[in-house]
N, C-alpha and C positions, 0 to 999 in steps of 0.2 A: 791295783789299788794304790800302789806307790806313785804312779803317774797322776792319779787323781789328787793326791795330797800335794804333789808338786805344783800342779796346775792351780789348785785352790790357793796355795801359798803365794804364787806369782800374782794371781788376780787380786788377792788381798793386799799385797804390797803396792800394786799399781793404784788400787782404790785409795789406800791410805796416803800415798804420795800425792795423789790428786786432791784429796781433802786437805792435806797439809798445805799444799800450794795455794789452794783457794782461801783458806783461813789466813795465811800470811798476806795474800793480796788484799783481802778485805781489811785486815788489821792496818796495813800500811795506808790504805785509802782513808780509813777513819782516823787514825792516830798519827800518821806520818806527816811530813811537811806538805803544806798546801801549795798548789801550783800557782806561781807568780807569773805575771805577764812579762813579755820582753821589755816593755817600758819600765816596769818596776825593777827588773833585774839590771837593766842598764843604769838606772838611778842608783841602785845598790852598789854597783861597781864604782860609779862616780864618787859616792860617799866613802866607800872603803879606800879608794885612792886618796881622797882628802884626809882620811884618818891617819895617813902615813906621816903627816907633818903637823902634829899638834903642838901648841905653844908649851914651853916648859914652865912658864909662870902659872901658878895655880888659878889666879883670878882670870887671866886671859884664857886659860884652858877651859874654865867653866863657861865663859862667854862663847867660846868656839864650839863647845859641845851643845850649848843652847841653840846656836844657829843651825847646827846640823839637826837637832831635834825638831826645830820648826819646819825644816824641809821635810823631814820624815812624816810629821803629822799632817802636813798639807798636801803632799804629792804622792805618797804611796797609797795604792789601793789595797795591797795585800799586807795585812797586819803581821803575818809571820816573818816575811823578809825584813819588814821594818824593824821588828823586835830584834832580830839577829844583827842587823846593822847597828842598832843602838847599843847592843851589848858589846860589839866589837869596838865601837867608838869610845865607849866608856873605859874599856881596858886599855885602849891606846892612850887615852888621857891620863889614866892612873900611872902607866909606865913612864910617860913623858914628864910628869910632874914629880916623879920619884916618891909618890905616896907609898906608905908601908903596906897597904892592902894588896893581897895577891889573889888571883883566881884559884878556885878549888881545882884539884887535879882533874885533868880531862875537860875542863870547861871550855877552854879555847878551841880544842878539837871538836867539841860538840857544836860550838857556834859555827865553825866552818862547815861541818857536816850538814847541819840543818839549813844553813844559807844556800849551800850548793844544792841541797835537796829541793828547796823551794824553786830554784831556777833550772832544775834539771831538764825540763821540757820547754823552756822559754826561747831557746836559740841563743842564749847568752851564756858563755862559759865564764863563771865567776873566778877571778884570780884573787885569792885572799892571802896576803903575806902572813906568815906566822909571827906572833908576838912572843918574844922570849923574855921571861922575867928572871 
């Protein structure tokens, strides 16, 4: 009788692990980052690279950000990666202009994690430099 309980317990653990894995997989597919194309991810890298040198003047920086926004709205197919690039560019501008606004704790890490998640299967390895405030 003891071996029956042990077998039942092992089978139950295996079934629960499988259900947990399946639920996690479906959750990620439904609510996780959407898959961006290699073209979108290459454009994301190009804009992230451009975001490393924003103007320090607030007026020039606003114009610079608008130009990047125009590229985002006209060339990206995947809205998710476009949004994360936009968030990164925004905080890069804030940092460069010395504005008093600061990102909430963990926001910059979230941007990086989501952007990388969108490009995970694209063949493009995003390199996103940290912004330190």
